[in-house]
C-alpha positions in Angstrom: 19.3 -37.4 -4.5 19.5 -37.4 -8.3 19.6 -34.3 -10.4 16.1 -34.9 -11.7 14.8 -35.2 -8.1 16.6 -32.0 -7.1 15.2 -30.1 -10.1 11.6 -31.0 -9.4 11.9 -30.3 -5.7 11.7 -33.9 -4.6 9.8 -35.6 -1.8 11.9 -33.9 0.9 10.6 -30.6 -0.3 7.1 -31.9 -0.1 7.7 -32.9 3.5 9.1 -29.5 4.3 6.0 -27.8 2.8 3.6 -30.1 4.6 5.5 -29.4 7.9 5.1 -25.6 7.2 1.4 -26.0 6.4 0.9 -28.1 9.5 2.7 -25.5 11.6 0.4 -22.7 10.4 -2.7 -24.8 10.8 -1.5 -25.7 14.3 -1.0 -22.0 15.2 -4.4 -21.0 13.9 -6.0 -24.0 15.7 -4.3 -22.9 18.9 -5.6 -19.4 18.4 -9.2 -20.7 18.6 -8.7 -23.6 21.0 -6.9 -21.4 23.6 -9.6 -18.7 23.5 -11.0 -19.2 27.0 -7.5 -19.4 28.7 -5.5 -16.6 27.1 -6.1 -13.1 25.9 -5.9 -12.2 22.2 -2.4 -10.8 22.3 -0.9 -14.1 23.5 -2.9 -16.1 21.0 -2.0 -13.7 18.2 1.7 -14.1 19.2 1.3 -17.8 18.8 -0.1 -17.4 15.3 2.7 -15.0 14.4 5.3 -17.4 15.8 3.8 -20.3 13.8 3.9 -18.3 10.6 7.6 -17.4 11.3 8.5 -21.0 11.9 6.5 -22.1 8.8 8.4 -19.4 6.7 11.7 -21.0 8.0 10.5 -24.4 7.0 9.3 -23.2 3.6 12.7 -21.6 3.0 14.3 -25.1 3.2 12.5 -26.1 -0.1 13.6 -25.2 -3.6 10.5 -23.1 -4.0 11.3 -21.2 -0.8 14.8 -20.4 -1.8 13.5 -19.3 -5.2 10.9 -17.0 -3.5 13.6 -15.6 -1.3 15.7 -14.8 -4.3 12.8 -13.1 -5.9 12.3 -10.9 -2.8 16.0 -10.0 -2.7 15.9 -9.1 -6.4 12.8 -7.0 -5.9 14.5 -5.1 -3.0 17.5 -4.4 -5.2 15.3 -3.1 -8.0 13.4 -1.0 -5.5 16.6 0.7 -4.6 17.2 1.6 -8.2 13.8 3.4 -8.4 13.8 7.2 -8.5 10.9 8.8 -6.9 9.6 12.3 -7.9 10.5 15.3 -5.9 8.0 17.2 -3.8 7.6 19.9 -6.4 7.0 17.3 -9.2 4.4 15.6 -7.0 2.6 18.8 -6.3 2.6 19.9 -9.9 1.3 16.6 -11.1 -1.4 16.6 -8.5 -2.5 20.1 -9.4 -2.5 19.1 -13.1 -4.7 16.1 -12.4 -7.1 18.2 -10.4 -7.4 20.7 -13.2 -8.0 18.0 -15.8 -10.7 16.4 -13.5 -12.4 19.7 -13.2 -12.4 20.3 -16.9 -13.7 16.8 -17.7 -16.4 17.1 -15.0 -17.6 20.5 -16.4 -17.7 19.0 -19.9 -19.7 16.0 -18.7 -22.1 18.2 -16.7 -22.6 20.4 -19.8 -23.2 17.3 -22.0 -25.6 15.9 -19.5 -27.5 19.2 -19.2 -27.7 19.4 -23.0 -29.0 15.8 -23.4 -31.5 16.4 -20.6 -32.7 19.6 -22.4 -32.9 17.7 -25.8 -34.9 14.8 -24.3 -37.3 17.2 -22.6 -37.7 19.0 -25.9 -38.4 15.8 -27.9 -40.7 14.2 -25.3 -42.5 17.4 -24.4 -42.1 16.8 -20.6 -40.8 19.4 -18.3 
């Protein structure tokens, strides 16, 4: 293969992707075609197996290797993430609850005032 063919993925990558697509379509078709003979667990296993095989086929392409690299990088970044402690989570949740209560009381008061003003102006009620 030439460098330009490798950079763009090439026809071999297209064949791998078509094989992966055909594998998934075959698994889904088997799910519905084997309905009278097998129960749903076996048919679901066939679909899961076809998706796993298709993932392996897709990995053989340049796009598949790129997607795998993205997932590995995302996992590394996830490990770097620091999550809040339980105390921080509880404090933040309580603060949000208080703010929601204050805003809801403000909106209720504004709504009541506007209702009173409209009744006063229209003479209804």
